[in-house]
matplotlib code that plots the C-alpha trace (Angstrom):
import matplotlib.pyplot as plt

x = [-43.6, -40.9, -41.5, -45.2, -44.5, -42.1, -44.6, -47.4, -45.1, -44.1, -47.8, -48.5, -45.6, -47.1, -50.4, -48.8, -47.2, -50.5, -52.3, -49.8, -50.2, -54.0, -53.9, -51.8, -54.1, -57.2, -55.6, -54.5, -58.1, -59.4, -56.9, -57.9, -61.5, -60.7, -61.9, -58.6, -55.4, -52.1, -50.7, -53.8, -53.6, -49.9, -50.4, -53.5, -51.7, -48.6, -50.8, -52.7, -49.4, -47.8, -50.8, -50.9, -47.2, -47.7, -50.5, -48.4, -45.5, -47.9, -49.4, -46.0, -44.7, -47.8, -47.3, -43.7, -44.6, -47.3, -45.1, -42.3, -44.9, -46.3, -42.8, -41.7, -44.7, -44.2, -40.6, -39.3, -35.7, -33.4, -31.8, -28.3, -29.0, -30.3, -27.2, -24.9, -26.7, -26.5, -22.6, -22.3, -24.3, -22.1, -19.0, -20.4, -21.3, -17.7, -16.2, -18.5, -17.4, -13.8, -14.3, -16.2, -13.5, -10.8, -12.7, -13.0, -9.3, -8.6, -10.9, -9.3, -5.8, -6.9, -5.5, -7.7, -9.0]
y = [3.2, 1.1, 2.8, 2.2, -1.5, -1.6, 0.1, -2.3, -5.3, -4.0, -3.4, -7.0, -8.3, -6.3, -7.9, -11.3, -10.6, -9.3, -12.3, -14.8, -13.0, -13.1, -16.8, -17.6, -15.4, -17.2, -20.6, -19.7, -18.7, -22.0, -23.9, -21.7, -22.6, -26.3, -26.5, -27.6, -29.2, -27.3, -29.7, -29.3, -25.5, -25.4, -27.6, -25.6, -22.3, -23.6, -24.9, -21.6, -19.6, -21.8, -21.6, -17.8, -17.6, -19.8, -17.5, -14.4, -15.8, -16.6, -13.1, -11.5, -13.5, -12.5, -8.9, -8.9, -10.5, -8.0, -5.0, -6.3, -6.7, -3.2, -1.5, -3.4, -2.1, 1.4, 1.4, 2.8, 3.9, 3.1, 6.1, 4.8, 4.3, 7.9, 9.1, 7.2, 8.6, 12.1, 11.6, 10.5, 13.5, 15.9, 14.2, 14.6, 18.3, 18.9, 17.3, 19.2, 22.5, 21.4, 20.8, 24.0, 26.0, 24.2, 25.0, 28.7, 28.7, 27.3, 29.7, 32.7, 31.4, 31.0, 33.6, 36.5, 36.9]
z = [70.1, 71.7, 75.0, 74.9, 74.3, 77.3, 79.5, 78.4, 79.1, 82.5, 83.4, 82.3, 84.5, 87.4, 86.7, 86.8, 90.2, 91.6, 90.2, 91.8, 95.1, 94.8, 94.0, 97.1, 99.2, 98.0, 98.4, 102.0, 102.8, 101.4, 103.7, 106.6, 106.0, 105.7, 102.1, 100.8, 102.2, 102.2, 99.6, 97.4, 97.8, 96.8, 93.8, 92.8, 93.1, 91.3, 88.5, 88.2, 88.2, 85.7, 83.4, 83.8, 82.9, 79.9, 78.8, 79.4, 77.4, 74.5, 74.7, 74.9, 71.9, 69.9, 70.9, 69.9, 66.6, 66.0, 66.9, 64.5, 61.7, 62.4, 62.5, 59.4, 57.6, 58.9, 57.6, 60.9, 60.7, 63.6, 65.3, 64.6, 60.9, 60.7, 62.6, 60.2, 57.2, 58.7, 59.1, 55.5, 54.3, 56.3, 54.8, 51.3, 51.9, 53.1, 50.0, 47.8, 49.4, 49.0, 45.3, 44.8, 46.5, 44.4, 41.2, 42.2, 42.8, 39.4, 37.5, 39.2, 38.2, 34.5, 32.1, 31.3, 34.8]

ax = plt.figure().add_subplot(projection="3d")
ax.plot(x, y, z, "-o")
ax.set_aspect("equal")
plt.show()
């Protein structure tokens, strides 16, 4: 799940970079065609890129919020928590074996056996 989110975010970042490059390419073309001054083109490109970045941050925030709600509802266990629980279970099993062995030793020492 987390890996899928990471891949989605990275794909989105790639799209942002491509979009920024495309905006700059289009504005350069408009300047070359005389439809826009260099200053206008730079301002226009910066405004579009900043707007896109704000949109991306908003989408990213909503995605993270949705993913957290989803994982909370799924009651997903973190790997470290599971490893800690496994270690505690192994320790309890070891203690139980020790107690059982001690009990067998006591019963074989009892009179009549």
